[in-house]
C-alpha positions as CSV (number, residue, x, y, z in Angstrom):
1,M,28.7,60.9,81.8
2,A,29.8,63.9,83.3
3,T,28.8,62.5,86.9
4,V,30.9,59.2,86.1
5,T,33.6,61.4,84.9
6,Q,34.1,63.3,88.0
7,V,34.3,60.3,89.7
8,E,36.6,58.4,87.7
9,V,39.4,61.1,87.9
10,P,39.8,61.2,91.6
11,A,40.5,57.4,91.6
12,V,42.6,57.4,88.7
13,R,44.7,60.4,90.8
14,Q,44.6,58.3,93.8
15,R,46.2,55.7,92.5
16,S,49.0,57.5,90.7
17,V,49.7,59.3,94.4
18,Q,49.4,55.5,96.2
19,M,52.4,54.5,92.9
20,K,54.8,57.9,93.5
21,L,54.8,57.0,97.5
22,E,54.7,53.1,96.9
23,P,57.0,52.2,93.8
24,A,56.9,48.8,92.6
25,L,59.9,46.9,94.7
26,P,62.6,45.2,92.0
27,D,62.9,41.5,92.4
28,I,66.4,40.6,93.9
29,N,66.9,38.5,90.7
30,T,67.1,41.2,88.3
31,L,69.4,43.0,90.7
32,R,71.6,40.5,91.2
33,Q,71.9,40.1,87.2
34,A,72.7,43.7,86.8
35,I,75.9,43.3,88.6
36,P,79.1,42.3,86.8
37,P,79.7,38.6,87.8
38,H,83.4,39.5,89.1
39,C,81.4,41.5,92.2
40,F,80.7,37.8,93.4
41,K,84.1,36.3,93.3
42,P,86.2,37.4,96.2
43,S,89.9,37.1,96.4
44,A,91.4,35.3,99.4
45,A,94.9,36.9,98.2
46,R,93.5,40.7,97.7
47,S,91.4,40.3,100.9
48,L,94.4,38.9,103.0
49,G,96.4,41.9,101.6
50,Y,94.1,44.3,103.0
51,V,94.3,42.4,106.4
52,A,98.2,42.8,106.6
53,R,98.3,46.5,105.6
54,D,96.0,47.2,108.5
55,V,97.7,45.0,111.2
56,T,101.1,46.6,110.0
57,M,99.3,49.8,110.1
58,A,98.3,48.8,114.0
59,A,101.6,47.2,114.8
60,A,103.3,50.6,113.9
61,L,101.4,52.7,115.9
62,V,101.9,50.3,118.9
63,Y,105.6,50.3,118.3
64,G,105.7,54.4,117.9
65,A,103.5,54.9,120.6
66,L,105.7,52.8,123.0
67,T,109.0,53.7,121.5
68,Y,108.8,57.7,121.0
69,I,105.8,58.9,123.7
70,P,107.7,58.0,127.1
71,E,110.6,60.3,125.7
72,V,108.5,63.1,125.8
73,S,109.3,65.2,129.0
74,S,106.0,67.4,128.8
75,P,103.3,65.9,130.5
76,V,100.6,68.1,128.4
77,Y,102.5,66.8,125.1
78,R,102.5,63.3,126.2
79,T,99.2,63.3,126.9
80,L,98.5,64.9,123.5
81,L,100.3,62.3,122.0
82,W,98.7,59.2,123.6
83,T,94.9,61.1,122.3
84,A,96.2,61.1,119.3
85,Y,97.4,57.5,119.0
86,G,94.2,56.5,120.7
87,F,92.2,58.1,118.1
88,L,94.1,57.0,115.3
89,Q,94.3,53.4,116.6
90,G,90.9,53.8,116.7
91,L,90.5,54.1,113.1
92,V,92.6,51.2,111.9
93,G,91.0,49.1,114.6
94,V,87.4,50.1,112.8
95,G,89.2,48.3,109.4
96,I,90.3,45.4,111.1
97,W,86.5,45.3,112.5
98,I,85.4,45.7,108.9
99,L,87.4,43.2,107.7
100,A,86.6,40.3,109.9
101,H,82.7,41.7,109.2
102,E,83.8,40.1,105.7
103,C,84.5,37.3,107.1
104,G,81.6,36.4,108.8
105,H,79.6,37.4,105.3
106,G,81.6,35.2,103.7
107,A,82.7,37.8,101.3
108,F,86.4,37.6,102.2
109,S,86.9,34.9,100.2
110,M,85.3,31.9,98.6
111,H,86.6,29.2,101.5
112,R,84.4,29.0,104.8
113,Q,87.6,27.8,106.7
114,L,89.7,30.4,105.9
115,N,86.8,32.8,106.6
116,D,86.0,31.8,110.0
117,F,89.8,31.3,111.0
118,V,90.3,34.6,109.8
119,G,87.6,36.4,111.2
120,W,88.0,34.6,114.6
121,I,91.6,35.9,115.2
122,L,90.7,39.6,114.0
123,H,87.5,39.7,115.9
124,S,88.6,37.8,119.0
125,S,91.3,40.9,119.1
126,L,89.2,43.2,119.1
127,G,87.0,41.8,122.1
128,V,84.2,40.5,119.9
129,P,83.0,37.0,119.7
130,Y,83.4,36.5,116.0
131,F,80.7,33.2,115.9
132,S,78.2,34.9,118.3
133,W,78.0,38.1,115.9
134,K,78.3,36.0,112.7
135,F,74.9,34.5,113.8
136,S,73.3,37.6,115.0
137,H,74.2,39.7,112.6
138,A,73.3,37.3,109.9
139,R,69.7,37.4,110.7
140,H,69.8,41.1,111.4
141,H,71.0,41.0,107.7
142,R,68.2,38.4,107.1
143,F,65.3,40.4,108.8
144,T,66.3,44.0,108.1
145,G,63.8,46.5,109.0
146,H,61.4,44.1,110.4
147,M,59.9,45.4,113.6
148,E,59.7,42.2,115.5
149,K,62.6,40.2,113.9
150,D,65.2,42.4,113.3
151,M,68.1,42.2,115.4
152,A,69.7,45.8,116.0
153,F,68.1,49.3,116.1
154,V,64.5,48.4,115.8
155,P,63.1,51.7,116.8
156,N,60.4,52.4,119.1
157,T,56.9,53.1,118.5
158,Q,55.9,55.4,121.1
159,P,57.5,58.4,122.7
160,S,60.3,57.2,125.6
161,W,59.6,56.7,129.2
162,F,61.0,59.5,130.0
163,I,58.7,61.9,127.9
164,E,55.7,60.1,129.3
165,K,56.9,60.7,132.8
166,L,57.7,64.5,132.0
167,G,54.3,64.4,130.6
168,S,52.5,63.1,133.6
169,T,54.3,65.7,135.9
170,L,55.1,68.8,133.9
171,G,52.5,68.5,131.3
172,S,50.8,71.7,132.4
173,I,54.0,73.4,133.1
174,I,56.2,72.6,129.7
175,D,55.9,70.6,127.5
176,P,58.3,67.6,127.9
177,E,59.3,67.4,124.2
178,I,61.1,70.2,124.2
179,L,62.9,69.2,127.0
180,E,63.4,65.7,125.4
181,D,65.0,67.9,122.2
182,A,67.0,70.2,124.3
183,P,70.8,70.0,123.7
184,F,72.0,68.6,127.2
185,V,69.4,65.9,126.5
186,N,70.5,64.9,123.2
187,L,73.9,64.9,124.4
188,V,73.4,62.3,127.7
189,R,71.4,59.8,124.9
190,L,74.4,60.4,122.6
191,M,77.1,59.5,125.0
192,G,75.5,56.6,126.9
193,Q,74.7,55.1,123.1
194,Q,78.0,55.5,121.6
195,L,80.0,54.8,125.0
196,A,78.1,51.6,125.8
197,G,75.6,50.8,123.1
198,W,78.1,48.1,121.9
199,Q,78.3,46.3,125.2
200,V,74.9,46.6,126.0
201,Y,73.8,45.0,122.7
202,M,76.1,42.2,123.6
203,L,74.8,41.4,127.2
204,I,71.2,41.9,126.9
205,N,70.8,41.6,122.9
206,A,69.3,45.4,123.8
207,T,67.9,47.1,120.8
208,A,66.9,43.5,118.8
209,G,62.7,42.8,118.0
210,G,60.2,40.9,120.0
211,E,60.2,38.1,118.0
212,S,64.3,38.1,116.9
213,L,65.0,35.2,119.8
214,Q,65.6,31.9,118.7
215,N,64.4,31.1,122.0
216,K,61.5,32.8,122.6
217,D,61.0,32.1,126.9
218,A,64.6,33.0,127.6
219,K,64.7,35.6,130.6
220,W,66.5,38.6,130.0
221,W,69.7,37.6,131.6
222,R,70.0,34.6,129.4
223,L,70.2,37.0,126.1
224,S,74.1,37.5,126.2
225,H,76.0,36.9,123.3
226,F,78.3,35.3,125.3
227,D,76.2,32.9,126.7
228,P,76.4,28.9,125.0
229,F,73.0,29.0,125.5
230,S,71.5,32.1,125.4
231,G,68.1,32.9,123.7
232,V,69.7,35.0,120.7
233,F,71.3,31.5,119.7
234,R,70.0,27.7,118.5
235,P,71.1,24.7,120.5
236,Q,73.3,23.6,117.7
237,E,75.5,26.7,118.0
238,A,76.8,26.7,121.3
239,I,80.1,25.0,120.4
240,Y,80.6,28.1,118.1
241,I,79.6,30.3,121.0
242,L,82.3,28.3,123.2
243,I,85.2,29.1,120.5
244,S,84.2,32.6,120.3
245,D,84.6,32.7,124.1
246,L,88.0,31.0,124.3
247,G,89.1,33.6,121.3
248,L,88.1,36.7,124.3
249,G,89.6,34.3,127.1
250,L,93.2,34.1,125.1
251,V,92.7,37.6,124.1
252,C,92.0,39.0,128.1
253,A,95.3,36.7,129.1
254,G,97.6,38.4,126.7
255,L,96.5,41.8,127.8
256,Y,96.7,40.1,131.5
257,F,100.7,39.5,130.5
258,A,101.1,42.3,129.0
259,A,100.0,44.6,132.2
260,Q,102.5,42.4,133.9
261,A,105.6,43.1,131.0
262,L,104.4,47.2,131.0
263,D,101.9,48.3,133.8
264,W,97.5,48.6,133.1
265,Q,97.7,52.4,132.4
266,T,100.0,51.6,129.5
267,V,97.9,48.8,128.5
268,F,94.3,51.2,128.9
269,L,96.4,53.4,126.5
270,L,97.7,50.9,123.6
271,Y,94.2,48.8,123.9
272,G,91.6,50.3,126.1
273,V,91.5,53.5,124.5
274,P,91.1,52.4,120.8
275,Y,89.0,49.8,122.0
276,L,86.2,52.3,122.7
277,W,87.0,55.0,119.8
278,I,86.4,51.6,117.7
279,N,83.1,51.0,119.4
280,H,81.7,54.5,119.0
281,W,82.2,54.3,115.5
282,L,80.7,50.9,114.5
283,V,77.7,51.8,116.9
284,A,77.2,55.3,114.7
285,I,77.9,53.8,111.1
286,T,75.1,51.2,112.2
287,Y,73.1,53.7,113.7
288,L,73.1,56.3,111.0
289,H,72.7,53.2,108.1
290,H,69.2,52.2,109.6
291,T,68.0,55.2,111.1
292,H,66.5,58.3,108.5
293,H,63.7,59.8,108.1
294,D,63.8,58.8,104.6
295,V,63.8,55.0,106.4
296,P,60.8,53.2,107.0
297,H,59.9,50.0,108.6
298,Y,57.4,47.4,108.1
299,D,55.3,45.5,110.4
300,G,55.6,41.5,109.7
301,E,52.6,41.5,106.7
302,K,54.3,44.0,104.8
303,W,57.9,43.5,105.0
304,S,60.1,42.1,102.5
305,F,63.6,41.1,102.3
306,V,64.0,43.4,99.2
307,A,62.1,46.2,101.3
308,G,64.2,45.4,104.3
309,A,67.7,45.7,102.6
310,L,66.3,49.3,100.5
311,A,65.7,50.4,103.9
312,T,69.1,51.5,104.4
313,V,71.6,54.8,103.8
314,D,74.8,55.1,101.7
315,R,76.6,57.9,103.9
316,D,79.9,59.5,102.9
317,F,83.0,59.7,105.4
318,G,85.5,61.1,102.9
319,F,89.1,59.6,102.8
320,V,88.9,57.8,105.7
321,G,85.6,55.9,105.4
322,R,87.0,55.1,102.0
323,H,90.5,54.1,102.4
324,V,90.2,52.8,106.0
325,F,86.8,52.0,107.2
326,H,87.2,50.4,104.0
327,G,84.1,51.8,102.5
328,I,81.3,50.2,104.7
329,I,79.6,53.7,105.0
330,D,79.4,54.5,101.4
331,T,78.2,51.1,99.8
332,H,75.6,49.7,102.5
333,V,72.6,49.5,100.3
334,V,74.2,46.8,98.2
335,H,76.1,45.1,101.2
336,H,72.3,44.7,102.2
337,L,70.8,43.1,99.2
338,F,74.1,41.1,98.3
339,S,76.4,40.5,101.3
340,R,78.8,38.2,99.8
341,I,80.1,41.0,98.1
342,P,83.6,41.9,99.1
343,F,83.9,45.3,100.1
344,Y,86.7,46.3,96.7
345,Y,83.9,45.3,94.4
346,A,80.6,47.0,96.6
347,E,81.4,50.2,94.2
348,D,81.1,48.4,91.6
349,A,77.9,46.8,92.2
350,T,76.3,50.1,93.2
351,R,76.5,51.5,90.6
352,A,75.3,48.7,88.6
353,I,71.5,48.6,90.4
354,K,71.1,52.4,91.7
355,P,69.6,52.9,87.6
356,L,67.3,49.9,88.7
357,L,66.3,51.2,92.1
358,G,65.8,55.3,91.3
359,D,64.1,56.5,94.1
360,L,64.2,53.6,96.3
361,Y,68.2,54.3,96.7
362,H,68.9,56.2,99.7
363,Q,71.7,58.4,100.0
364,D,72.7,61.1,102.6
365,E,76.2,62.8,101.6
366,S,76.0,65.6,104.9
367,S,77.9,65.8,107.5
368,F,78.3,62.4,109.4
369,M,78.8,63.0,112.6
370,G,76.5,66.3,112.1
371,S,73.7,63.7,110.9
372,L,74.7,61.5,114.1
373,W,73.5,64.9,116.4
374,E,70.4,65.3,114.4
375,T,69.5,62.1,114.0
376,S,69.5,61.2,117.2
377,R,67.5,64.5,118.3
378,T,64.7,63.5,116.1
379,C,64.5,60.3,115.0
380,Q,62.7,59.1,118.8
381,Y,60.2,56.9,117.8
382,V,57.8,55.5,114.6
383,E,54.6,55.5,113.9
384,K,52.1,54.0,111.4
385,D,52.0,55.6,107.8
386,P,48.1,56.4,107.4
387,S,48.7,56.4,104.0
388,N,50.7,53.0,103.3
389,P,49.5,50.5,105.3
390,G,52.1,48.3,107.4
391,V,54.3,50.8,107.1
392,L,56.0,52.9,109.8
393,K,57.8,56.2,109.3
394,W,59.6,58.1,111.9
395,A,57.5,60.6,114.0
396,K,57.9,64.2,113.0
């Protein structure tokens, strides 16, 4: 009897540890029923009110910049004012981007035609191909956390090419991982991601999973979000990609005529600098939502929609995050579970499901920019979790 007891107790303990490491995922319908019904009913009037507010702020900044900054005689103060304008307009632009994002998810109103019209106008004005992004982003939501089918920020499964090359040449002199963690190397990596990450994603579908394409035989130069026959899209979506391109063409024409009326330098300061800021914030927000030491990724057998949706992180960006960025940073977990909930009900929905999620809910209230630096430095690639088959964790 003693021998049987000694054998059975470790087995029970092992099962307990496994249950602690891998809590049961809640059923999606159970989560839905916990959320107040009003959260699933977006108001067109309320959403349009936010559009009016944000567009008015953007127009006021443009008016103020054109009216007052040229009157400043000091080139130093003039430069500082243009810098402040670019930063503030970038923040407002992110808010407008998020409203278009709501349209793409059907969370702007109950009317699909209104959603697509408003989203096309807003996203096109920001240099974003609305329908192209809408289709690929929907697939990102459908397969979040899937190592092969996710459409954005799928991590590497081995050290970078940079580490491997250094390891083969300098391994006997210096540990290449030390150099990879060096502040200068991290700065260069971050600058590349933040300045060009969005454009590279739009052009070649960078960071998407290997099985995410609709046309698996497409070459790398046929993976653009601007190409109606790109491997990213299904054939029946080509007409919508052309409509997206039309919107961008109209905006480019508007910028051209604006440059004729003013000059290219002024147009760049009015539009180009905020454009860079907008893309910086959006890349950082998306990256930090899906990159965190506590957030796993899954192979095809282990993945499920709920598991992937919960492999995201809510973060805090203070007043700007809540009132200018429309809470997209603070309530991203519930957004991945139920993307049709409008942002102004996302806090209500989050409070409703948090008790059901328990430890499955991930939140990080540390400094946003500090987290961007530290995450870029430490979250380089994922590896298989030996205690949890099918789960991949960030390598230490």
